[in-house]
N, C-alpha and C positions, 0 to 999 in steps of 0.2 A: 381514520386510519386503522385496523386491528395493523399494532405492530406486532405481534408472533406472527398472522396466520401471514403476513409480509413474510421477515424473516424466515420460516421452514419452506415457504414455498423456493423466493430467494438464494434459502443453501441448495437443496435440491436443484437450482438449474445448474448455478454452483460447481456440483458433480459432478449431473447424468446429461449436462444439455449439451449441441453442437456447438460451438467454433461458435457463429451467432451469437446463438444466443444469449448462452456466457461473458458474450459482448458487449453485448447491450446492455445483463442483468447487470455484470459490473459497472458499464456506466452508469445505467437507473438509479442506482442505488450511493455511489461515493456523489451521483449531483443532490440529492436523497438527504446525507447527511452533509455535504456544501448548502444547500441551503435552508438545514437546521443549524448554518454558527460555530458548527465544528470540522469548523478547520481539519484540523490534525488527522483524524480520522478521516475527513477523505482520505487525507492524501497518500496514508498510511491505508489506503482500500487498492485505489488504482499503482500507486506504487510494489505495489506484490504481485497486482497482476502482473504490468511487466516487468515485472523481475522474470516472474513462472511463466509469461509464454512465451516476452519478445518482441511485442506486436507493439503500432506505434499508439501511442494514445490518441490519434484520427476514430479510433475502435471504435473508441467512448467516446467522440463525438459522432458517430456515423450521418447525425444531419447537422441541414443551417440552425436550431432554435439548439440545439444542446453544443456548439459551436460555439455559437451565437455565450447561451448561461453561461462555461464558465471566461467568454473574455468578460462577458459583471461582470460576475463574481470575483475577477481574479485582482480589476480597478477595483472593484473594491474593499477589497484584501490593500491588497498596497503592493502584491510579489508576488511572483508566480511557480511552483513551486518544480524542478527536472524535472517531474515525471510527462508535463506538460508546453516540453523544450517541440515536437513536436507536433505539433497546434500551430494552424498559419494564423499569422497577427491577423488585427483587423486592421477596418478603419469605428472605429464605434460611434459616432457621430455618423455612419449611413447606419449602423447597423442595428440604433436606438431607433431613426428612424421603418425601417424593413421591420421591426418588431412590430412597434405600435402604428402602423400597415398591416401586420400580421393575425396583429389581438381585435381588429374591431370589423374583423376582412367577414360576411353575414356565410353561416351556414348551413348544411341543408339539409335530404336528411338519402339525398343523392351524389353528396359525397367522398366520389374515392372507384365510385361504384365506375363508369366507363372510362373515366383515367386511362391513356393510353390507343383508346375509343379512337375512331372519324367525327364517332355523334359530338365527338364531346363537348366540343363549342357552345355546341344547339343544346343540348341537353344544360348545357350551366348554365347559359342565356336564356332560354326558360320554365328556371324551378322557380322558387322561390324561394329566400333568401332571407333569415334569422339570425340576430346576432346568436354568440355563443356566449352564454351568462361568466361563466369563468370565464372563458380568460376576457372578457366588460368589463369585469371585477379587475381583474390584474390593470388595462385599460386606461382605470382610473384611479388607480395604486390607492382601493381600496383591500387594504395583508385584511381584514379582517372579515370582507361578504366573503372576496378568494376563500376563505378559510372556513365558515359556513356550506356553498355549494358544495364542497372537495367533500363531506367530511364523512358520508359513506361511498366515496372513492377506494377502492381497494391502493391504483396505485397516481396517487395524483398526480399531472401533470408539474414535471417539480421543476424539467425545463423550462417553460414557456411560462413560471415565476423566475427563475433567474436570468432569463436576459431581460426579462422588468429591468433595467434599468435604474431605474427613482426608488424603486424598494429595491438596491442587491444591498449597498447597505445596512441596512436597518436587514438585515437578513444574515450577515457575514455576523451585523454584532448581537447575535441573538434574535430575534424573533422569536426564531420554529413555531411555526402557523401555523403547522401539525403538530403542535404536542408531547413531539417521540421527547425529549426532558431533556438532561443533564446525562448520562449518563445511558439513554443507549444506545446512543450515536457509535456510542465505542466497543456497546455490548456487540452491536452489528457490527461492525468494520467489524471485532477480533473475532467474528461468528465465520466473518462471510474471507477474513482471509485463513483463520485454520480450513475452510473448504476447499481452498485451490492450493493449500499444501497437499494435501491430500489425493486435491485430484494431479494436480505435479509434486509426489516426491522428491526428497532433494535427490544429490545426485554427485556427491559429490565428490566421485573417487579421483583425483586427482589433491594435489599436495595444496595448488593457489587454488580451484574449485572448494577446498575445507579450511583453506583457510575467509574466504572473499566468503562462504556462507556464513563465516561466524559472527568478520568485524563486522558485513549486512543486520543483520540479526539486530545488534547489536548498537547501531548506525551510528559506527569507529570507521575508523580507516588503516588501511598496514601496513608500517609502516614496509622498506626496503626490508630487497635480502642480506642476508650478514653474506663477506667476501670470505673466501672459502680460506685464507690466509686468515681471519680472524676467527674461522673454528679451527683451525691446526691449531693456532694459538692456546686458543682455550684447551684442548684435551694435552694442551702442553703442559700450562699456569697447573692444569686440573690434577693430574700422573693420571688423568685414565683415557681411555679412550670410549666420546660418545657415543649412544646409540643408533645404532643403522636408523628408524626413520625418528628422529630427535635430531642428528645432520639432514635430511628433507625437508623436520619443517624452520632451523636455520638458515636454509637456502629456501628455502621462500618468505622468509619473514624473518626478524630481525628482533624474536620479538611479536606482545603484541603488549594494552593496552590494557591497562581495566577493568572489569565490568561489577555489578554492582555486587555480586556473591564468586564474581576471579578476581583471581589475585594476580598482580601485573609480572608477567611471563618475560625476565629476563633476556637481556640483549649476551651477544658472544663475552665476549669482555666482562660480562656481570656477574659471570657461574660462576659461584661459589660451590666447593666440600664439603665435604664431612665420610671427612674415611675413607666409602665407597661408595656413599652417597655424595648423587647431585645433586645442589640446589639450583629451581631453574624461577626457582622465583621471589619475591619481593612482597609483602611478608610470606617465609617462608613454608610454604601450604602444598607446591606436591618437589617429589622428588624423584629420584631415578634410579634406578639401583641398579648393583654392576652385575645384572641377571637384565635387565632391560626396562622391566616393568617403572609402570609412575604411580605414586603414592601420591591424594589429597593428604593430609594432614587434620582431623579434627577434634582437633577434642573432647566436642560436644555431644555430639553422635558417634563418634569413634571411626575412624579410617579407611578406603577406599584407596584398594588396590588395581588397576586397570593393566591387562599385558599385558600395554606397549605403552605412548606414550598422545600413538594415535587415536588408539581405543577412547583413554582419554578428553577426547580433546571432538571428536565423536561426539562422543558419552555430553561432552559439553555441548559443542550443536541444539544435541534432540533435544534436552533442557532448555534451552533458550524456545526455540520452534514451541515447545509449549507451550512454554510461559505469558506463549505472549498470542 
């Protein structure tokens, strides 16, 4: 498998394909990463797809074999991620038997040609079949042979691979039959997540949308809103009125947890004043001036003044999206 060529095609489809093409492409990519033992990268891609499209995970598992593959991989992992809540529960013993029949079914050059036609059954009965050598390797549990037989394929059937129950545990523990390597799955997921974000730009127009986007990027949960009485009490204690956009922030979330490169934003009851400046973070690296500007203090690279507190958070969200 040519990883660079595959990724170039996948990015193109995510950016420009119609919705069925996009969903099918992301579904394949997520399974590709999962069968390479990169469950975190697969979950990140599927989660981002779900967040921006708001479509159910059944669109990623759009046939019986893909659905079966996810079920077998989740069993081998010992957990089921939140993005997969919409996938139906399966009887895995029955699915294992069905998959074995699928792997050992003989194929013909006319498979699919007459599907839906009244003569399909007759043609199927008369056409000589042969074993599918790639599927036969999976039926025999021979992962090395499967790898050899798919070496020249641009998109190996990773759904059939993941759905093979007796191989699933080896896959989730890093067997990596396609030789993708330890780093490439995360690079692939990052590139496709970036393409999804370009296709579906953030529309965090309201304060709830903006705060939700920030905590989603961070993998956190926003605190509940501050009570109006707590905001008024803070203004009385500080001896100054808070900028209206900052008050709107507190009405949405009473502070925010720290991030790797961003300090913890204080609750209304923790706000401090230094003259006419209000300190809104711990450590004291984010300040509000009496003119409503928000200042990020950086003693190494120089401080930055933003036109408003909202402008500061919008820039922070942009950096989070770019970094991922």
